[in-house]
Phi, psi and omega in degrees: 000149179292151186224117182237128184301326181295343178267356184269142175243087182289129186206087192277149178244162190264171174303314180302319179292319178299317179303318182279323180297322184251009178048053185284126177273174176300321178294320176300317184293335179272356184268173176277120188240137169254124173262097186271123187077035186295331179053221182267024176294154180265007183303309181298316181297312182292322178294323178298320178298329181272359182087014181283163181250089181233133169245130175254140176231144182187144175294341180295342184284002172279352180261159181284164176300320180297318179295317180293317178301317179299317180293321175304312181294326181294324187260353187305305183298323179298317182290319178294320178296321179297319177295320179295318182286343180240029189300333181291346181270357186244159174260109183267083182237273175299319173267116195274334186196166175303324179292320176295320176304312180301318180294318179297317180295317180295323178297315179296318183289329175294319176299318176300311184295326176295323184274339192302311182300314178293320181296324176297312183293332180270358179079018178274343173242119185241139177282112182193157178210149175292150011260021179228113184252145184272045182239157180288158172303129176065024182294334182240155173282323186217135172243128177245146181223112186253128170056046175222285178296138184074330178294321182258045178305322185279352181248329185248134184291161179300318182299324177297316178300313183296314179298323181292319178295317176302318182293319176300321179283343174286318186270350181220154179292331179215144175244140175232131185236131181214142349275186181251017183248139171297160183304128178062021175243157185244019177232154179307147172304143178294343179280340193298307184295324178294318179298318179300318179295314183291318180294319177299320179293336180270002177097010178274146173267125183234139178215131169268119186240139176287141180234158182276046180213131174208116173245300169289128183305130183085352182268061180235033179225147173237162174255126175253129182224135171213167181258142183296342180287345183267000000 
């Protein structure tokens, strides 16, 4: 698909959020992880500081740090306002308010931007997008995909979702996808049950698992997928 920075809404999440969104265990953290659609999240940066093995991929990585920073600043007020206008749809617990949300997101994105130039040169940030990734079969132990698949149900076709899940399972032994709700909605994506049926018929193991993270109400589940051949 064509990719224009002006169409991107960068909104990065932290290592702590990734741990809770994907229920990452100590063993998971020690494994080789692909953060697919990582955008300006600080997961890769923070894991690198801890000695972790994380590669993030996203088409946004074809742009410079300055370009990404400008886009972050351009959309910041819009995103905080959207959270404020839809505050009844969220759980204001760890994240206390739309203003607190903005500060947390900016902190994560600043960590990303600090790490980004070195990460590009070291190959930890790769230019790539679903549903075709430039990685070997089984290159990773775990692939995580945050706030992309199922979130954009109204923009991305079902076939794109299905092909993307297959691709995540090609490059990793297990894929985890969070959340399972379309943007600003509190019910499962209409694609989810159909995807579970088709993937199951193809020999994939699928599980909807509860996770210790909920910001959007009802958004406390992830999808775990692997292939029975593994």
